[in-house]
N, C-alpha and C positions, 0 to 999 in steps of 0.2 A: 781220177784222178782227183777230188775232191771231195776226202773220206768225211767230210762235216756235212756234205751233200746228203741227203734222204731219198733213197726211193717214194715218189709220193705218186705212183701210179696206186691205186688199190680199186677195186671190184662196190666197196659199200660208201665212197662216197669222193667225189672232185677233188684235189687240192684249193683251199682257202688263196685268195689274194696274199697272206700273210705270209704262208710257206711258200708262194712261187714266189713271191719280193726277199724273202728271205732265201732262196738255192739262188735266184739270180746275183744278190750281191756278193753271197760265197763265193759261186764263179767270177767275178768279176773281179773279184778281189785276189781270186787262184792264179788269173789273167795277165793280170798288170800285175799284180805283184805289191802293190798297193793295202796296207787294210786299213788307213784313210788317205785319199788323194791331198796334193797340195793346193790352196786356192787356185792356180793354175790351173793343176787337172779336173776338178772338182764336178766343173759343170760336163766334161765327156764320160768321167766315173760314172756322175751319175744320172745321166740320160744312157747310156751304154743298162744301166743295171733296166730301167726302166724299159728298154727293146727288150731285152731276156725275158722280161716278166714279161710282158702283153705275148712275145713268141710263145714262151713257156703254155701262156693261156688258149692263145691257139690251136696246140697242140692238143691240150686233155679237153677241150672241145669237140676235136676231129677225131681221137681217138677212138677205137669201136673194139667193146671190152666186152668177151665169153662168159658167160654168169655159170657158166656150168664148167664144172671140178674135169681134170684130167682127165681124163681114163687110166689109169695104173694097175700092172699085171701082180696080181696077189703074189705075197710074198710069201714063198717057203718055210713053212711051219720048223722052228731047230728046238732038238731038245736037249 
């Protein structure tokens, strides 16, 4: 849906608050259709960004990651 939102799941480190806020902002922009909301819509827009960033932080805090690589069958050799 939002091509500008990058995947933040990575084994080596959790996403930063800055990364989560940027992703939340892009998501709210996409959903609302506003790049910058009007003065009348600024509070609900900004509240949505904060709430989505917080929900995203809880998600990443609760996810369990496997550090072991996924086993893959050997590739056949081609000549």
